[in-house]
Structure formats: structure tokens, C-alpha cells
N, C-alpha and C positions, 0 to 999 in steps of 0.2 A: 389791523394790528393784532387781533386775537389769533388769526391763522398763522401769522409770522411767529408769535410767541409759542403757540402750540407745536409748530413745526420744529422750532428750536429745542423745545423740551423733549420732543419725541426723539430727535437725533442725539441729543447730549445726555438725557437722563433715562431714556428707554432701555438701553442695554444693561445699565447698572440696576435698574428696577427689576428686570427679568431675573438677573442673577441673584439679587437679594430675595426675590420671591422663592426661588429654589432653596436658598440657605434657610429661610424661615420654615419652609416645609420640612426640611431635613431636621431642624432643631425640634420641631413639634413631635418627631418620632421618639424622642427620648422620654423615658418615664421619670418624672420629676420626684417621685416618691420612692424610687429604688434605692436600697442600701447597699446592694452588691451588683457586680456586673452580670451575674446570672439572672437577677430579678429585672434587669433593664430590658427594654425592647431592643430588637435588632435595629441598629442605627441605619437610618436612611431608607427605611421601608414604610410606606404608607398604604394600607389596604392591600398588602401583598405586591405593591409596585415599587421597584427600586428607584429612588430619587437621586442616586449618585450620577452626576453629569458625565463622569468619565465612563461609567458603565454604558451610557447611551452614545457618546460621541466617538470613542475609539473604534468600536466595531463598524461604525458608518464609514470609516476610512480604511478598513481592513487591518486595523492594528489590534494588538492583544494587550491586556492589562498586566500580564504576568511577565516580570523581568527575566525569569529563568528561561522562558521561551526564546527571547532574543539572545541571551547568553549562549544557549545550546546551539542555535542556528549560526551565530557568529563563530563559535568554536568549530563547527563542521565546515563552514566556509573557509576559515583560516587553515584548517588541515588540508583542504582540497587545493587551495590556490597559493598558500605560502609555504 
């Protein structure tokens, strides 16, 4: 019974728990006593390590975070083929 319940929890609650863990880590990077944006810590950086999931996931698939990169390449492709 215990193994069935733990397997169920692992499949259904595991991915959400991992994502919530990263969200909590990202929120911990904010300075709670800062009165201005300049006094605040850089968002999403813990011990010099970027916790932004997009920063880690997109390059793994060969994608870029900057939308201007895609706009520029789409414009070049359109001028060449259209």
C-alpha cells in the first residue's frame, strides 16, 4: 500500500514540487529590506548562479531568449524567399 501511494505521489506531485522549489529559490534572491530597485539584489541569482529556468532550458534545445534574434532571422528569410 505504501509503495502504491508513494508512486502515485511521485508521478502526480513530483513535477509540481520541483517547479515550486525553483520558484522559492528565485523568491529568496529578492532583498526584503530594499526600498529601491537599485538596492535590491539581482533577481534570480543565488551565489552567482542564475536560477531562471528559461536561461537553462532554451539553450539546451538550441533556442535563444532574445526575440529580436528571431525577428531578424525571419526578416532575412522573408527577403530571400518571398
